[in-house]
C-alpha positions as a Markdown table, in Angstrom:
| # | Residue | x | y | z |
|---|---|---|---|---|
| 1 | Unk | -13.2 | 1.3 | 37.2 |
| 2 | Unk | -11.8 | -0.6 | 34.2 |
| 3 | Unk | -10.0 | -3.0 | 36.5 |
| 4 | Unk | -13.3 | -3.7 | 38.4 |
| 5 | Unk | -15.1 | -4.4 | 35.1 |
| 6 | Unk | -12.3 | -6.8 | 34.0 |
| 7 | Unk | -12.3 | -8.4 | 37.5 |
| 8 | Unk | -16.1 | -9.0 | 37.3 |
| 9 | Unk | -15.8 | -10.5 | 33.8 |
| 10 | Unk | -13.0 | -12.8 | 35.0 |
| 11 | Unk | -14.9 | -13.9 | 38.1 |
| 12 | Unk | -17.9 | -14.7 | 35.9 |
| 13 | Unk | -15.8 | -16.9 | 33.6 |
| 14 | Unk | -14.2 | -18.6 | 36.7 |
| 15 | Unk | -17.6 | -19.4 | 38.1 |
| 16 | Unk | -18.7 | -20.8 | 34.8 |
| 17 | Unk | -15.6 | -23.0 | 34.6 |
| 18 | Unk | -16.2 | -24.3 | 38.1 |
| 19 | Unk | -19.8 | -25.1 | 37.3 |
| 20 | Unk | -18.9 | -26.8 | 34.0 |
| 21 | Unk | -16.2 | -29.0 | 35.6 |
| 22 | Unk | -18.3 | -30.1 | 38.6 |
| 23 | Unk | -21.3 | -31.2 | 36.5 |
| 24 | Unk | -21.6 | -35.0 | 36.4 |
| 25 | Unk | -24.6 | -35.3 | 34.1 |
| 26 | Unk | -24.4 | -34.8 | 30.3 |
| 27 | Unk | -25.0 | -31.1 | 29.5 |
| 28 | Unk | -26.3 | -31.5 | 25.9 |
| 29 | Unk | -24.7 | -28.1 | 24.9 |
| 30 | Unk | -26.1 | -26.3 | 28.0 |
| 31 | Unk | -22.5 | -25.3 | 28.8 |
| 32 | Unk | -22.2 | -23.7 | 25.3 |
| 33 | Unk | -25.4 | -21.7 | 25.8 |
| 34 | Unk | -24.4 | -20.5 | 29.3 |
| 35 | Unk | -21.0 | -19.5 | 27.8 |
| 36 | Unk | -22.7 | -17.7 | 25.0 |
| 37 | Unk | -24.8 | -15.7 | 27.4 |
| 38 | Unk | -21.8 | -15.0 | 29.5 |
| 39 | Unk | -19.9 | -13.8 | 26.5 |
| 40 | Unk | -22.8 | -11.5 | 25.5 |
| 41 | Unk | -23.0 | -10.1 | 29.0 |
| 42 | Unk | -19.2 | -9.5 | 29.1 |
| 43 | Unk | -19.4 | -7.8 | 25.7 |
| 44 | Unk | -22.3 | -5.6 | 26.9 |
| 45 | Unk | -20.4 | -4.7 | 30.1 |
| 46 | Unk | -17.2 | -3.9 | 28.1 |
| 47 | Unk | -19.2 | -1.8 | 25.6 |
| 48 | Unk | -20.9 | 0.2 | 28.3 |
| 49 | Unk | -17.7 | 0.7 | 30.2 |
| 50 | Unk | -15.8 | 1.8 | 27.0 |
| 51 | Unk | -18.6 | 4.3 | 26.1 |
| 52 | Unk | -18.7 | 5.7 | 29.6 |
| 53 | Unk | -14.9 | 6.3 | 29.6 |
| 54 | Unk | -14.9 | 7.9 | 26.1 |
| 55 | Unk | -17.9 | 10.0 | 27.0 |
| 56 | Unk | -16.1 | 11.3 | 30.1 |
| 57 | Unk | -13.0 | 12.2 | 28.0 |
| 58 | Unk | -15.3 | 13.9 | 25.4 |
| 59 | Unk | -13.6 | 12.0 | 22.6 |
| 60 | Unk | -15.1 | 9.1 | 20.7 |
| 61 | Unk | -12.5 | 6.8 | 19.2 |
| 62 | Unk | -13.6 | 5.2 | 15.9 |
| 63 | Unk | -11.3 | 2.2 | 16.5 |
| 64 | Unk | -13.1 | 1.5 | 19.8 |
| 65 | Unk | -16.5 | 1.6 | 18.1 |
| 66 | Unk | -15.2 | -0.8 | 15.4 |
| 67 | Unk | -13.8 | -3.2 | 18.0 |
| 68 | Unk | -17.0 | -3.1 | 20.1 |
| 69 | Unk | -19.1 | -3.8 | 17.1 |
| 70 | Unk | -16.9 | -6.7 | 15.9 |
| 71 | Unk | -17.0 | -8.2 | 19.4 |
| 72 | Unk | -20.7 | -7.8 | 19.5 |
| 73 | Unk | -21.2 | -9.6 | 16.2 |
| 74 | Unk | -19.0 | -12.4 | 17.4 |
| 75 | Unk | -20.8 | -12.7 | 20.8 |
| 76 | Unk | -24.2 | -12.9 | 19.1 |
| 77 | Unk | -23.0 | -15.4 | 16.5 |
| 78 | Unk | -21.5 | -17.6 | 19.3 |
| 79 | Unk | -24.8 | -17.5 | 21.2 |
| 80 | Unk | -26.8 | -18.4 | 18.1 |
| 81 | Unk | -24.5 | -21.3 | 17.3 |
| 82 | Unk | -24.7 | -22.6 | 20.9 |
| 83 | Unk | -28.5 | -22.3 | 21.0 |
| 84 | Unk | -28.7 | -24.2 | 17.7 |
| 85 | Unk | -26.4 | -26.9 | 18.9 |
| 86 | Unk | -28.5 | -27.2 | 22.1 |
| 87 | Unk | -31.7 | -27.4 | 20.0 |
| 88 | Unk | -30.2 | -30.1 | 17.8 |
| 89 | Unk | -29.4 | -32.2 | 20.8 |
| 90 | Unk | -32.8 | -32.0 | 22.5 |
| 91 | Unk | -34.3 | -34.8 | 20.4 |
| 92 | Unk | -31.4 | -37.0 | 21.4 |
| 93 | Unk | -31.9 | -36.2 | 25.0 |
| 94 | Unk | -35.6 | -37.2 | 24.8 |
| 95 | Unk | -34.6 | -40.5 | 23.1 |
| 96 | Unk | -32.1 | -41.3 | 25.8 |
| 97 | Unk | -34.5 | -40.4 | 28.6 |
| 98 | Unk | -37.1 | -42.9 | 27.2 |
| 99 | Unk | -34.6 | -45.8 | 27.3 |
| 100 | Unk | -35.2 | -48.4 | 30.1 |
């Protein structure tokens, strides 16, 4: 079960890497936003998997909760930073699209 979760997360990152490398147009931080959402999804999958495993063992590890919360805060901060960077670049994208 845990291997399947890790495999799913790894395949998601591999697909994202392939998409980012094959894009020829400027992304204007779109790659950062997609990576932020992918990181948040991976954190959610990891958290649910960890909680299911600990629930089945009838023992909640405090260290697991601390790690999951820390990773969640980092994932959310990364997504917010990426969205702000994308929003900051949108006016520049509009300026460039209006050039002859």
